[in-house]
N, C-alpha and C positions, 0 to 999 in steps of 0.2 A: 551594505554588504550582505550577500546571501549566504545562508548556512549551507555547508556541504551536503550533498545528497547521501553520501555514505558516512556512517559513523561506526566507530568501534572502540571498545575499551583500550585497544592498543594505541589509539590516537588521543585519548583523553590526557594522558600524562606526557606524551611526546607529540604535540600537535604539529610541529614543523620538523620531521625527522630528517636525519642525514641519509638514511636508507629506509625504504619501505617496500613491501610487496604483499600481494594477496594471492594465495593459491586456493583454488576452488575445485572440488571433486564431487561427483554424484555419490549419494549413499545408496547402496544396494537395498532391495526389498528385504525386510526382516531385520535389518540392522537398527540398533537403538538410536535415539535422537537426543540423548542427554549430553549437553556440551561439556560438562565436567568429565564424564566418562571418556568422551572423545579426546579431550585434552590430556587426561592421564594416560590414555593408550598411545596417542601419537607421540608424546614426549617421554613415555616409559621405555625402559630398555627391552622389554619382552617382545614388542612388536617391531622394534628397529631392525633393519637388515643388518647382517654381520658387518658389512663394510662401513655402515654408519657408526656402529658401536666402536669399531677400530679407529675411525676418524676422530671420534670424541675422545677415546683414550689417548690418541696421539696428541690431540689439542692439550689435554691435561698435562702431558709430559713436556710440551714445548713452551707453554706460556711462561714458565719461570725464566726462560731465556730473554723475555721482553720485560723482565722485572715485575711480572704480574703473579698473583697467587692463583693456584688452581681453583676452579669453581667448587663450591660445596656440592655434596650429593643431592641436596634439595633444590638445586638451581632451577629445575624444571617443574617444581611443585605448583599446583593450582593455588593462586593467592586470593582469587575473588571470583564470584559467579554473579552475573547480573543478566536477567533476561535470557537471550539466546546465546550468550557468550560466557566462556570461562577464560580468565586472565592468568597468564604466566608472566611474572615480572622479575627483573633482576637489576640491581644497582651495583655496578662494579666501578673501580677507579678509572678504568679506560673507556667504559661505555654504559649507557642505560638501554635496556632491552625489554621489549613488550611483545608477547605473542598472544593474541586473542583467538581462541578457537570458537567459531560460531557454527550453529546448526540451524539451517532454514528448513523447517518441516514442510512448508508449502512446496518448495522446489526440490526437496529431498537432496540438499547439498551440505557439505561440510566445508568450511573455509578456515584457513590460518592467515590471519593478518599480522604481519611482523613490522614493528618500528624500532629503529635504533638511533640513538643520539650518541655521537662519538665525543670523547673527552680527550683532547690533546693529541700529541704526536703518537703516543702509545696506542690510542684507540684507533687512529687512522692506519697505523702500521699493522696492528692486529687484524683489523677488519678488511684490509685489502684482499687477501686470499679468501676470507670467509664470505665476502660479498659474491665472489664468483661461485662458490660451492653451495651457498645457502638455498637457492631455489631447488636444486637437485636433491639436496639432503632432505628438505621438508617434504617434497613431493614423494620421496621414497618412504619417509616415516609415515605419511598419510596413507600410502598404499598398504603399508604393513598394518596400520590400524584397521583399515578396511577389511583386510584378510582376517584379522583377529576378531573383529566385532560382527562379521557376517556369519549367520548360521549356515551350517553345511547343508 
């Protein structure tokens, strides 16, 4: 068996995800290249568009209807940094989530690699609509971080 050509901290704990995506955007000249700073900015509320903050607030209000607890405020905190990536990880009753934010200084790109393992019926029910919105939300959050981290 041949090792995969692409590796990520997001795949280390969830090597066979139920959902996975990678979103890659160019880093403008003058923007920093620290993956931890990018992760904190992408997943922080300050750079998120208003509609994303509203959607996350709605999510917090609706998850109890599925018998789930709202996520803690630290859900998107950086848990680990290794090489060119910073990892955000969450273990919840209904799913396991990983988002690795990587910065390639050679190609001047930032990427978010997401993996999700679903746990049971609640996980599938919860993640159905999230699956559709996830790429749009992450792309918007990344564009917000690019605006926040690019010098004027």
